Structures are given as C-alpha cells and as structure tokens.
CHARMM internal coordinates of N, CA and C (Angstrom, degrees):
IC EDIT
DIST 1 N 1 CA 1.4285
DIST 1 CA 1 C 1.5676
ANGL 1 N 1 CA 1 C 104.02
DIST 1 C 2 N 1.2524
ANGL 1 CA 1 C 2 N 119.92
DIHE 1 N 1 CA 1 C 2 N 137.04
DIST 2 N 2 CA 1.4818
ANGL 1 C 2 N 2 CA 125.04
DIHE 1 CA 1 C 2 N 2 CA 178.73
DIST 2 CA 2 C 1.5026
ANGL 2 N 2 CA 2 C 107.76
DIHE 1 C 2 N 2 CA 2 C -64.26
DIST 2 C 3 N 1.3296
ANGL 2 CA 2 C 3 N 114.09
DIHE 2 N 2 CA 2 C 3 N 154.24
DIST 3 N 3 CA 1.5171
ANGL 2 C 3 N 3 CA 123.49
DIHE 2 CA 2 C 3 N 3 CA -177.32
DIST 3 CA 3 C 1.5181
ANGL 3 N 3 CA 3 C 110.62
DIHE 2 C 3 N 3 CA 3 C -59.34
DIST 3 C 4 N 1.3529
ANGL 3 CA 3 C 4 N 117.08
DIHE 3 N 3 CA 3 C 4 N -40.04
DIST 4 N 4 CA 1.5182
ANGL 3 C 4 N 4 CA 121.49
DIHE 3 CA 3 C 4 N 4 CA 179.66
DIST 4 CA 4 C 1.5213
ANGL 4 N 4 CA 4 C 109.05
DIHE 3 C 4 N 4 CA 4 C -59.75
DIST 4 C 5 N 1.3304
ANGL 4 CA 4 C 5 N 117.01
DIHE 4 N 4 CA 4 C 5 N -44.63
DIST 5 N 5 CA 1.4530
ANGL 4 C 5 N 5 CA 120.59
DIHE 4 CA 4 C 5 N 5 CA -176.84
DIST 5 CA 5 C 1.5675
ANGL 5 N 5 CA 5 C 111.70
DIHE 4 C 5 N 5 CA 5 C -73.96
DIST 5 C 6 N 1.3531
ANGL 5 CA 5 C 6 N 113.65
DIHE 5 N 5 CA 5 C 6 N -31.85
DIST 6 N 6 CA 1.4824
ANGL 5 C 6 N 6 CA 119.05
DIHE 5 CA 5 C 6 N 6 CA 173.24
DIST 6 CA 6 C 1.5343
ANGL 6 N 6 CA 6 C 111.43
DIHE 5 C 6 N 6 CA 6 C -59.74
DIST 6 C 7 N 1.3165
ANGL 6 CA 6 C 7 N 115.08
DIHE 6 N 6 CA 6 C 7 N -42.83
DIST 7 N 7 CA 1.5100
ANGL 6 C 7 N 7 CA 120.29
DIHE 6 CA 6 C 7 N 7 CA -176.94
DIST 7 CA 7 C 1.5624
ANGL 7 N 7 CA 7 C 106.97
DIHE 6 C 7 N 7 CA 7 C -69.12
DIST 7 C 8 N 1.2610
ANGL 7 CA 7 C 8 N 120.30
DIHE 7 N 7 CA 7 C 8 N -36.59
DIST 8 N 8 CA 1.4398
ANGL 7 C 8 N 8 CA 124.33
DIHE 7 CA 7 C 8 N 8 CA 177.74
DIST 8 CA 8 C 1.5060
ANGL 8 N 8 CA 8 C 110.94
DIHE 7 C 8 N 8 CA 8 C -60.44
DIST 8 C 9 N 1.3185
ANGL 8 CA 8 C 9 N 113.06
DIHE 8 N 8 CA 8 C 9 N -51.78
DIST 9 N 9 CA 1.5307
ANGL 8 C 9 N 9 CA 121.65
DIHE 8 CA 8 C 9 N 9 CA -179.90
DIST 9 CA 9 C 1.5157
ANGL 9 N 9 CA 9 C 108.61
DIHE 8 C 9 N 9 CA 9 C -59.78
DIST 9 C 10 N 1.3147
ANGL 9 CA 9 C 10 N 117.21
DIHE 9 N 9 CA 9 C 10 N -42.51
DIST 10 N 10 CA 1.4710
ANGL 9 C 10 N 10 CA 122.90
DIHE 9 CA 9 C 10 N 10 CA -177.69
DIST 10 CA 10 C 1.5319
ANGL 10 N 10 CA 10 C 110.89
DIHE 9 C 10 N 10 CA 10 C -66.74
DIST 10 C 11 N 1.3409
ANGL 10 CA 10 C 11 N 117.92
DIHE 10 N 10 CA 10 C 11 N -38.27
DIST 11 N 11 CA 1.4426
ANGL 10 C 11 N 11 CA 116.94
DIHE 10 CA 10 C 11 N 11 CA 177.11
DIST 11 CA 11 C 1.4745
ANGL 11 N 11 CA 11 C 113.45
DIHE 10 C 11 N 11 CA 11 C -70.70
DIST 11 C 12 N 1.3528
ANGL 11 CA 11 C 12 N 120.19
DIHE 11 N 11 CA 11 C 12 N -34.36
DIST 12 N 12 CA 1.4046
ANGL 11 C 12 N 12 CA 124.37
DIHE 11 CA 11 C 12 N 12 CA 179.62
DIST 12 CA 12 C 1.5905
ANGL 12 N 12 CA 12 C 106.33
DIHE 11 C 12 N 12 CA 12 C -68.70
DIST 12 C 13 N 1.3271
ANGL 12 CA 12 C 13 N 116.82
DIHE 12 N 12 CA 12 C 13 N -44.36
DIST 13 N 13 CA 1.4664
ANGL 12 C 13 N 13 CA 117.58
DIHE 12 CA 12 C 13 N 13 CA 178.75
DIST 13 CA 13 C 1.5252
ANGL 13 N 13 CA 13 C 111.87
DIHE 12 C 13 N 13 CA 13 C -64.97
DIST 13 C 14 N 1.3245
ANGL 13 CA 13 C 14 N 118.98
DIHE 13 N 13 CA 13 C 14 N -38.10
DIST 14 N 14 CA 1.4559
ANGL 13 C 14 N 14 CA 116.65
DIHE 13 CA 13 C 14 N 14 CA 169.53
DIST 14 CA 14 C 1.5173
ANGL 14 N 14 CA 14 C 117.46
DIHE 13 C 14 N 14 CA 14 C -51.89
DIST 14 C 15 N 1.3313
ANGL 14 CA 14 C 15 N 111.48
DIHE 14 N 14 CA 14 C 15 N -46.89
DIST 15 N 15 CA 1.4400
ANGL 14 C 15 N 15 CA 116.91
DIHE 14 CA 14 C 15 N 15 CA 175.86
DIST 15 CA 15 C 1.5284
ANGL 15 N 15 CA 15 C 113.83
DIHE 14 C 15 N 15 CA 15 C -60.81
DIST 15 C 16 N 1.3236
ANGL 15 CA 15 C 16 N 117.14
DIHE 15 N 15 CA 15 C 16 N -41.20
DIST 16 N 16 CA 1.4782
ANGL 15 C 16 N 16 CA 117.23
DIHE 15 CA 15 C 16 N 16 CA 177.66
DIST 16 CA 16 C 1.4836
ANGL 16 N 16 CA 16 C 116.30
DIHE 15 C 16 N 16 CA 16 C -70.39
DIST 16 C 17 N 1.3440
ANGL 16 CA 16 C 17 N 113.12
DIHE 16 N 16 CA 16 C 17 N -30.06
DIST 17 N 17 CA 1.4532
ANGL 16 C 17 N 17 CA 117.91
DIHE 16 CA 16 C 17 N 17 CA 173.01
DIST 17 CA 17 C 1.5828
ANGL 17 N 17 CA 17 C 113.34
DIHE 16 C 17 N 17 CA 17 C -65.12
DIST 17 C 18 N 1.3489
ANGL 17 CA 17 C 18 N 114.12
DIHE 17 N 17 CA 17 C 18 N -43.38
DIST 18 N 18 CA 1.4310
ANGL 17 C 18 N 18 CA 120.21
DIHE 17 CA 17 C 18 N 18 CA 176.69
DIST 18 CA 18 C 1.5374
ANGL 18 N 18 CA 18 C 110.95
DIHE 17 C 18 N 18 CA 18 C -60.89
DIST 18 C 19 N 1.3607
ANGL 18 CA 18 C 19 N 116.73
DIHE 18 N 18 CA 18 C 19 N -43.70
DIST 19 N 19 CA 1.4850
ANGL 18 C 19 N 19 CA 121.22
DIHE 18 CA 18 C 19 N 19 CA 178.84
DIST 19 CA 19 C 1.5071
ANGL 19 N 19 CA 19 C 109.41
DIHE 18 C 19 N 19 CA 19 C -63.28
DIST 19 C 20 N 1.3715
ANGL 19 CA 19 C 20 N 116.19
DIHE 19 N 19 CA 19 C 20 N -43.01
DIST 20 N 20 CA 1.5737
ANGL 19 C 20 N 20 CA 117.84
DIHE 19 CA 19 C 20 N 20 CA -177.44
DIST 20 CA 20 C 1.5260
ANGL 20 N 20 CA 20 C 109.76
DIHE 19 C 20 N 20 CA 20 C -67.75
DIST 20 C 21 N 1.3581
ANGL 20 CA 20 C 21 N 118.32
DIHE 20 N 20 CA 20 C 21 N -30.85
DIST 21 N 21 CA 1.4219
ANGL 20 C 21 N 21 CA 119.99
DIHE 20 CA 20 C 21 N 21 CA 177.55
DIST 21 CA 21 C 1.4475
ANGL 21 N 21 CA 21 C 112.44
DIHE 20 C 21 N 21 CA 21 C -65.67
DIST 21 C 22 N 1.3865
ANGL 21 CA 21 C 22 N 119.98
DIHE 21 N 21 CA 21 C 22 N -23.27
DIST 22 N 22 CA 1.4041
ANGL 21 C 22 N 22 CA 122.65
DIHE 21 CA 21 C 22 N 22 CA 175.72
DIST 22 CA 22 C 1.5590
ANGL 22 N 22 CA 22 C 113.34
DIHE 21 C 22 N 22 CA 22 C -100.29
DIST 22 C 23 N 1.3106
ANGL 22 CA 22 C 23 N 114.97
DIHE 22 N 22 CA 22 C 23 N 8.44
DIST 23 N 23 CA 1.4396
ANGL 22 C 23 N 23 CA 127.65
DIHE 22 CA 22 C 23 N 23 CA -177.69
DIST 23 CA 23 C 1.5208
ANGL 23 N 23 CA 23 C 112.92
DIHE 22 C 23 N 23 CA 23 C 57.04
DIST 23 C 24 N 1.4141
ANGL 23 CA 23 C 24 N 110.81
DIHE 23 N 23 CA 23 C 24 N 50.31
DIST 24 N 24 CA 1.4698
ANGL 23 C 24 N 24 CA 119.34
DIHE 23 CA 23 C 24 N 24 CA 179.57
DIST 24 CA 24 C 1.5355
ANGL 24 N 24 CA 24 C 107.64
DIHE 23 C 24 N 24 CA 24 C -121.38
DIST 24 C 25 N 1.2595
ANGL 24 CA 24 C 25 N 117.47
DIHE 24 N 24 CA 24 C 25 N 137.15
DIST 25 N 25 CA 1.4680
ANGL 24 C 25 N 25 CA 121.27
DIHE 24 CA 24 C 25 N 25 CA 172.79
DIST 25 CA 25 C 1.5521
ANGL 25 N 25 CA 25 C 104.13
DIHE 24 C 25 N 25 CA 25 C -106.61
DIST 25 C 26 N 1.3241
ANGL 25 CA 25 C 26 N 114.57
DIHE 25 N 25 CA 25 C 26 N 136.29
DIST 26 N 26 CA 1.5021
ANGL 25 C 26 N 26 CA 118.17
DIHE 25 CA 25 C 26 N 26 CA -176.80
DIST 26 CA 26 C 1.5747
ANGL 26 N 26 CA 26 C 116.43
DIHE 25 C 26 N 26 CA 26 C -59.73
DIST 26 C 27 N 1.3959
ANGL 26 CA 26 C 27 N 114.31
DIHE 26 N 26 CA 26 C 27 N -25.75
DIST 27 N 27 CA 1.4345
ANGL 26 C 27 N 27 CA 118.44
DIHE 26 CA 26 C 27 N 27 CA -178.58
DIST 27 CA 27 C 1.5432
ANGL 27 N 27 CA 27 C 112.14
DIHE 26 C 27 N 27 CA 27 C -103.91
DIST 27 C 28 N 1.3116
ANGL 27 CA 27 C 28 N 116.88
DIHE 27 N 27 CA 27 C 28 N -39.73
DIST 28 N 28 CA 1.4213
ANGL 27 C 28 N 28 CA 119.33
DIHE 27 CA 27 C 28 N 28 CA -165.45
DIST 28 CA 28 C 1.5218
ANGL 28 N 28 CA 28 C 114.81
DIHE 27 C 28 N 28 CA 28 C -107.89
DIST 28 C 29 N 1.3652
ANGL 28 CA 28 C 29 N 118.07
DIHE 28 N 28 CA 28 C 29 N 1.23
DIST 29 N 29 CA 1.3909
ANGL 28 C 29 N 29 CA 117.47
DIHE 28 CA 28 C 29 N 29 CA 179.64
DIST 29 CA 29 C 1.4626
ANGL 29 N 29 CA 29 C 117.43
DIHE 28 C 29 N 29 CA 29 C 90.23
DIST 29 C 30 N 1.2995
ANGL 29 CA 29 C 30 N 118.86
DIHE 29 N 29 CA 29 C 30 N -137.20
DIST 30 N 30 CA 1.4923
ANGL 29 C 30 N 30 CA 122.63
DIHE 29 CA 29 C 30 N 30 CA -175.43
DIST 30 CA 30 C 1.5174
ANGL 30 N 30 CA 30 C 112.03
DIHE 29 C 30 N 30 CA 30 C -70.73
DIST 30 C 31 N 1.3153
ANGL 30 CA 30 C 31 N 115.19
DIHE 30 N 30 CA 30 C 31 N 132.80
DIST 31 N 31 CA 1.4379
ANGL 30 C 31 N 31 CA 120.55
DIHE 30 CA 30 C 31 N 31 CA 171.17
DIST 31 CA 31 C 1.5705
ANGL 31 N 31 CA 31 C 112.42
DIHE 30 C 31 N 31 CA 31 C -74.65
DIST 31 C 32 N 1.2507
ANGL 31 CA 31 C 32 N 116.47
DIHE 31 N 31 CA 31 C 32 N -20.57
DIST 32 N 32 CA 1.4896
ANGL 31 C 32 N 32 CA 118.94
DIHE 31 CA 31 C 32 N 32 CA 179.50
DIST 32 CA 32 C 1.4712
ANGL 32 N 32 CA 32 C 111.27
DIHE 31 C 32 N 32 CA 32 C -66.35
DIST 32 C 33 N 1.3118
ANGL 32 CA 32 C 33 N 120.88
DIHE 32 N 32 CA 32 C 33 N -25.82
DIST 33 N 33 CA 1.4121
ANGL 32 C 33 N 33 CA 125.80
DIHE 32 CA 32 C 33 N 33 CA -178.12
DIST 33 CA 33 C 1.5100
ANGL 33 N 33 CA 33 C 113.13
DIHE 32 C 33 N 33 CA 33 C -96.44
DIST 33 C 34 N 1.3079
ANGL 33 CA 33 C 34 N 119.39
DIHE 33 N 33 CA 33 C 34 N -2.14
DIST 34 N 34 CA 1.4542
ANGL 33 C 34 N 34 CA 126.16
DIHE 33 CA 33 C 34 N 34 CA -174.48
DIST 34 CA 34 C 1.5435
ANGL 34 N 34 CA 34 C 105.66
DIHE 33 C 34 N 34 CA 34 C -79.61
DIST 34 C 35 N 1.3348
ANGL 34 CA 34 C 35 N 117.19
DIHE 34 N 34 CA 34 C 35 N 119.26
DIST 35 N 35 CA 1.4896
ANGL 34 C 35 N 35 CA 123.75
DIHE 34 CA 34 C 35 N 35 CA 175.96
DIST 35 CA 35 C 1.5585
ANGL 35 N 35 CA 35 C 114.61
DIHE 34 C 35 N 35 CA 35 C -63.05
DIST 35 C 36 N 1.3613
ANGL 35 CA 35 C 36 N 113.76
DIHE 35 N 35 CA 35 C 36 N -26.67
DIST 36 N 36 CA 1.4762
ANGL 35 C 36 N 36 CA 118.26
DIHE 35 CA 35 C 36 N 36 CA 178.28
DIST 36 CA 36 C 1.5891
ANGL 36 N 36 CA 36 C 108.48
DIHE 35 C 36 N 36 CA 36 C -130.54
DIST 36 C 37 N 1.3076
ANGL 36 CA 36 C 37 N 114.16
DIHE 36 N 36 CA 36 C 37 N 78.46
DIST 37 N 37 CA 1.4847
ANGL 36 C 37 N 37 CA 119.66
DIHE 36 CA 36 C 37 N 37 CA -174.28
DIST 37 CA 37 C 1.5178
ANGL 37 N 37 CA 37 C 115.42
DIHE 36 C 37 N 37 CA 37 C -66.31
DIST 37 C 38 N 1.3242
ANGL 37 CA 37 C 38 N 117.70
DIHE 37 N 37 CA 37 C 38 N -20.33
DIST 38 N 38 CA 1.4801
ANGL 37 C 38 N 38 CA 118.97
DIHE 37 CA 37 C 38 N 38 CA -179.24
DIST 38 CA 38 C 1.4903
ANGL 38 N 38 CA 38 C 114.08
DIHE 37 C 38 N 38 CA 38 C -100.93
DIST 38 C 39 N 1.3226
ANGL 38 CA 38 C 39 N 116.64
DIHE 38 N 38 CA 38 C 39 N 15.73
DIST 39 N 39 CA 1.4842
ANGL 38 C 39 N 39 CA 124.34
DIHE 38 CA 38 C 39 N 39 CA -177.47
DIST 39 CA 39 C 1.5708
ANGL 39 N 39 CA 39 C 108.08
DIHE 38 C 39 N 39 CA 39 C -67.07
DIST 39 C 40 N 1.2917
ANGL 39 CA 39 C 40 N 118.39
DIHE 39 N 39 CA 39 C 40 N 155.65
DIST 40 N 40 CA 1.4536
ANGL 39 C 40 N 40 CA 123.95
DIHE 39 CA 39 C 40 N 40 CA 176.02
DIST 40 CA 40 C 1.5328
ANGL 40 N 40 CA 40 C 106.50
DIHE 39 C 40 N 40 CA 40 C -71.35
DIST 40 C 41 N 1.3808
ANGL 40 CA 40 C 41 N 112.91
DIHE 40 N 40 CA 40 C 41 N 129.59
DIST 41 N 41 CA 1.4859
ANGL 40 C 41 N 41 CA 117.15
DIHE 40 CA 40 C 41 N 41 CA -176.60
DIST 41 CA 41 C 1.5384
ANGL 41 N 41 CA 41 C 105.44
DIHE 40 C 41 N 41 CA 41 C -118.46
DIST 41 C 42 N 1.3236
ANGL 41 CA 41 C 42 N 112.97
DIHE 41 N 41 CA 41 C 42 N 161.82
DIST 42 N 42 CA 1.4599
ANGL 41 C 42 N 42 CA 118.12
DIHE 41 CA 41 C 42 N 42 CA 177.54
DIST 42 CA 42 C 1.5997
ANGL 42 N 42 CA 42 C 111.87
DIHE 41 C 42 N 42 CA 42 C -124.11
DIST 42 C 43 N 1.2392
ANGL 42 CA 42 C 43 N 115.72
DIHE 42 N 42 CA 42 C 43 N 151.58
DIST 43 N 43 CA 1.4667
ANGL 42 C 43 N 43 CA 120.18
DIHE 42 CA 42 C 43 N 43 CA 173.25
DIST 43 CA 43 C 1.5094
ANGL 43 N 43 CA 43 C 105.99
DIHE 42 C 43 N 43 CA 43 C -141.09
DIST 43 C 44 N 1.3471
ANGL 43 CA 43 C 44 N 113.46
DIHE 43 N 43 CA 43 C 44 N 134.10
DIST 44 N 44 CA 1.4339
ANGL 43 C 44 N 44 CA 118.88
DIHE 43 CA 43 C 44 N 44 CA 178.03
DIST 44 CA 44 C 1.5198
ANGL 44 N 44 CA 44 C 114.11
DIHE 43 C 44 N 44 CA 44 C -142.01
DIST 44 C 45 N 1.3202
ANGL 44 CA 44 C 45 N 115.02
DIHE 44 N 44 CA 44 C 45 N 146.79
DIST 45 N 45 CA 1.5220
ANGL 44 C 45 N 45 CA 121.47
DIHE 44 CA 44 C 45 N 45 CA 172.02
DIST 45 CA 45 C 1.5123
ANGL 45 N 45 CA 45 C 106.04
DIHE 44 C 45 N 45 CA 45 C -138.44
DIST 45 C 46 N 1.2881
ANGL 45 CA 45 C 46 N 116.99
DIHE 45 N 45 CA 45 C 46 N -165.91
DIST 46 N 46 CA 1.4902
ANGL 45 C 46 N 46 CA 118.74
DIHE 45 CA 45 C 46 N 46 CA -176.95
DIST 46 CA 46 C 1.4811
ANGL 46 N 46 CA 46 C 114.04
DIHE 45 C 46 N 46 CA 46 C -73.69
DIST 46 C 47 N 1.3164
ANGL 46 CA 46 C 47 N 118.86
DIHE 46 N 46 CA 46 C 47 N -7.64
DIST 47 N 47 CA 1.4703
ANGL 46 C 47 N 47 CA 120.97
DIHE 46 CA 46 C 47 N 47 CA -177.65
DIST 47 CA 47 C 1.5315
ANGL 47 N 47 CA 47 C 112.53
DIHE 46 C 47 N 47 CA 47 C -107.23
DIST 47 C 48 N 1.3057
ANGL 47 CA 47 C 48 N 119.54
DIHE 47 N 47 CA 47 C 48 N -29.67
DIST 48 N 48 CA 1.5121
ANGL 47 C 48 N 48 CA 121.31
DIHE 47 CA 47 C 48 N 48 CA -171.82
DIST 48 CA 48 C 1.5248
ANGL 48 N 48 CA 48 C 109.35
DIHE 47 C 48 N 48 CA 48 C -157.24
DIST 48 C 49 N 1.3288
ANGL 48 CA 48 C 49 N 112.25
DIHE 48 N 48 CA 48 C 49 N 164.12
DIST 49 N 49 CA 1.4162
ANGL 48 C 49 N 49 CA 125.44
DIHE 48 CA 48 C 49 N 49 CA 170.74
DIST 49 CA 49 C 1.5217
ANGL 49 N 49 CA 49 C 106.57
DIHE 48 C 49 N 49 CA 49 C -131.49
DIST 49 C 50 N 1.3646
ANGL 49 CA 49 C 50 N 112.51
DIHE 49 N 49 CA 49 C 50 N 133.36
DIST 50 N 50 CA 1.5195
ANGL 49 C 50 N 50 CA 113.29
DIHE 49 CA 49 C 50 N 50 CA 176.01
DIST 50 CA 50 C 1.4850
ANGL 50 N 50 CA 50 C 109.92
DIHE 49 C 50 N 50 CA 50 C -141.29
DIST 50 C 51 N 1.3408
ANGL 50 CA 50 C 51 N 113.96
DIHE 50 N 50 CA 50 C 51 N 151.59
DIST 51 N 51 CA 1.4328
ANGL 50 C 51 N 51 CA 121.20
DIHE 50 CA 50 C 51 N 51 CA 173.32
DIST 51 CA 51 C 1.5354
ANGL 51 N 51 CA 51 C 109.79
DIHE 50 C 51 N 51 CA 51 C -111.47
DIST 51 C 52 N 1.3841
ANGL 51 CA 51 C 52 N 110.09
DIHE 51 N 51 CA 51 C 52 N 138.10
DIST 52 N 52 CA 1.4514
ANGL 51 C 52 N 52 CA 115.32
DIHE 51 CA 51 C 52 N 52 CA -178.76
DIST 52 CA 52 C 1.5186
ANGL 52 N 52 CA 52 C 109.88
DIHE 51 C 52 N 52 CA 52 C -147.22
DIST 52 C 53 N 1.2602
ANGL 52 CA 52 C 53 N 114.76
DIHE 52 N 52 CA 52 C 53 N 171.21
DIST 53 N 53 CA 1.4382
ANGL 52 C 53 N 53 CA 122.81
DIHE 52 CA 52 C 53 N 53 CA -175.72
DIST 53 CA 53 C 1.4777
ANGL 53 N 53 CA 53 C 111.06
DIHE 52 C 53 N 53 CA 53 C -138.60
DIST 53 C 54 N 1.4020
ANGL 53 CA 53 C 54 N 116.84
DIHE 53 N 53 CA 53 C 54 N 130.30
DIST 54 N 54 CA 1.4184
ANGL 53 C 54 N 54 CA 116.48
DIHE 53 CA 53 C 54 N 54 CA 177.84
DIST 54 CA 54 C 1.5306
ANGL 54 N 54 CA 54 C 107.62
DIHE 53 C 54 N 54 CA 54 C -101.66
DIST 54 C 55 N 1.3023
ANGL 54 CA 54 C 55 N 115.55
DIHE 54 N 54 CA 54 C 55 N 139.63
DIST 55 N 55 CA 1.5032
ANGL 54 C 55 N 55 CA 122.83
DIHE 54 CA 54 C 55 N 55 CA -179.72
DIST 55 CA 55 C 1.5265
ANGL 55 N 55 CA 55 C 106.71
DIHE 54 C 55 N 55 CA 55 C -122.98
DIST 55 C 56 N 1.3303
ANGL 55 CA 55 C 56 N 118.80
DIHE 55 N 55 CA 55 C 56 N 89.47
DIST 56 N 56 CA 1.4245
ANGL 55 C 56 N 56 CA 119.73
DIHE 55 CA 55 C 56 N 56 CA -170.00
DIST 56 CA 56 C 1.5847
ANGL 56 N 56 CA 56 C 113.26
DIHE 55 C 56 N 56 CA 56 C -63.93
DIST 56 C 57 N 1.3451
ANGL 56 CA 56 C 57 N 117.68
DIHE 56 N 56 CA 56 C 57 N -34.79
DIST 57 N 57 CA 1.4228
ANGL 56 C 57 N 57 CA 115.71
DIHE 56 CA 56 C 57 N 57 CA -176.18
DIST 57 CA 57 C 1.5821
ANGL 57 N 57 CA 57 C 113.56
DIHE 56 C 57 N 57 CA 57 C -74.96
DIST 57 C 58 N 1.3379
ANGL 57 CA 57 C 58 N 115.82
DIHE 57 N 57 CA 57 C 58 N -12.34
DIST 58 N 58 CA 1.4074
ANGL 57 C 58 N 58 CA 120.85
DIHE 57 CA 57 C 58 N 58 CA 172.09
DIST 58 CA 58 C 1.5032
ANGL 58 N 58 CA 58 C 113.02
DIHE 57 C 58 N 58 CA 58 C -103.09
DIST 58 C 59 N 1.3523
ANGL 58 CA 58 C 59 N 115.82
DIHE 58 N 58 CA 58 C 59 N -0.91
DIST 59 N 59 CA 1.4532
ANGL 58 C 59 N 59 CA 117.63
DIHE 58 CA 58 C 59 N 59 CA -177.82
DIST 59 CA 59 C 1.5619
ANGL 59 N 59 CA 59 C 111.53
DIHE 58 C 59 N 59 CA 59 C 58.78
DIST 59 C 60 N 1.3083
ANGL 59 CA 59 C 60 N 119.96
DIHE 59 N 59 CA 59 C 60 N 44.08
DIST 60 N 60 CA 1.4686
ANGL 59 C 60 N 60 CA 123.86
DIHE 59 CA 59 C 60 N 60 CA -171.59
DIST 60 CA 60 C 1.4979
ANGL 60 N 60 CA 60 C 108.74
DIHE 59 C 60 N 60 CA 60 C -132.36
DIST 60 C 61 N 1.3742
ANGL 60 CA 60 C 61 N 115.44
DIHE 60 N 60 CA 60 C 61 N 150.89
DIST 61 N 61 CA 1.4832
ANGL 60 C 61 N 61 CA 122.88
DIHE 60 CA 60 C 61 N 61 CA 163.48
DIST 61 CA 61 C 1.5076
ANGL 61 N 61 CA 61 C 102.92
DIHE 60 C 61 N 61 CA 61 C -127.04
DIST 61 C 62 N 1.3359
ANGL 61 CA 61 C 62 N 111.78
DIHE 61 N 61 CA 61 C 62 N 122.79
DIST 62 N 62 CA 1.4789
ANGL 61 C 62 N 62 CA 118.75
DIHE 61 CA 61 C 62 N 62 CA 177.71
DIST 62 CA 62 C 1.4822
ANGL 62 N 62 CA 62 C 112.87
DIHE 61 C 62 N 62 CA 62 C -102.87
DIST 62 C 63 N 1.3219
ANGL 62 CA 62 C 63 N 114.43
DIHE 62 N 62 CA 62 C 63 N 132.36
DIST 63 N 63 CA 1.5320
ANGL 62 C 63 N 63 CA 119.36
DIHE 62 CA 62 C 63 N 63 CA 176.48
DIST 63 CA 63 C 1.5126
ANGL 63 N 63 CA 63 C 104.94
DIHE 62 C 63 N 63 CA 63 C -89.64
DIST 63 C 64 N 1.3880
ANGL 63 CA 63 C 64 N 112.87
DIHE 63 N 63 CA 63 C 64 N 126.44
DIST 64 N 64 CA 1.4300
ANGL 63 C 64 N 64 CA 117.66
DIHE 63 CA 63 C 64 N 64 CA -178.97
DIST 64 CA 64 C 1.5290
ANGL 64 N 64 CA 64 C 114.21
DIHE 63 C 64 N 64 CA 64 C -101.33
DIST 64 C 65 N 1.3085
ANGL 64 CA 64 C 65 N 117.57
DIHE 64 N 64 CA 64 C 65 N -41.14
DIST 65 N 65 CA 1.4424
ANGL 64 C 65 N 65 CA 118.50
DIHE 64 CA 64 C 65 N 65 CA -178.88
DIST 65 CA 65 C 1.6390
ANGL 65 N 65 CA 65 C 109.23
DIHE 64 C 65 N 65 CA 65 C -154.99
DIST 65 C 66 N 1.2847
ANGL 65 CA 65 C 66 N 116.76
DIHE 65 N 65 CA 65 C 66 N 152.38
DIST 66 N 66 CA 1.4315
ANGL 65 C 66 N 66 CA 125.45
DIHE 65 CA 65 C 66 N 66 CA 177.72
DIST 66 CA 66 C 1.4678
ANGL 66 N 66 CA 66 C 111.61
DIHE 65 C 66 N 66 CA 66 C -130.40
DIST 66 C 67 N 1.4098
ANGL 66 CA 66 C 67 N 117.79
DIHE 66 N 66 CA 66 C 67 N 125.82
DIST 67 N 67 CA 1.5226
ANGL 66 C 67 N 67 CA 120.68
DIHE 66 CA 66 C 67 N 67 CA 169.72
DIST 67 CA 67 C 1.5075
ANGL 67 N 67 CA 67 C 104.67
DIHE 66 C 67 N 67 CA 67 C -115.41
DIST 67 C 68 N 1.3406
ANGL 67 CA 67 C 68 N 116.06
DIHE 67 N 67 CA 67 C 68 N 129.05
DIST 68 N 68 CA 1.4602
ANGL 67 C 68 N 68 CA 123.27
DIHE 67 CA 67 C 68 N 68 CA 179.04
DIST 68 CA 68 C 1.4678
ANGL 68 N 68 CA 68 C 110.23
DIHE 67 C 68 N 68 CA 68 C -99.32
END
COOR INIT
IC SEED 1 N 1 CA 1 C
IC BUILD
C-alpha cells in the first residue's frame, strides 16, 4: 500500500480508536448497548472501506481488511 494511503488508513484508525475508548460506534451509537460488541464492523467514506473489530476487554481495535 502506498505511503499516502497508509497515512489515510492510520488517521481513520486513530479516530476509530478514540471513539472506541469512549465506547462509541460511528454508525450505531453506544457500544454499551450493543448485544454483540465484538462483531465485525465496517467504516467507509469516499476514499476507503475498512472492516474492524473492537475488543473492549482487551482495550483493542483490530483492523481486519482495507479496500481502497
């Protein structure tokens, strides 16, 4: 992946990590009310689509796949 696209993915992941630390999903709202908090989630904008998973008990957000 070119460096420009790597920096874009990194910036998006930084934002998703910040939201997860506050227990917020960008699409669905509160992670506290999610019956399946570790499900595979998607994020998309005009530049990319990515799949990620939040694992609250490990304080982690895992990037699973990126489509540019």
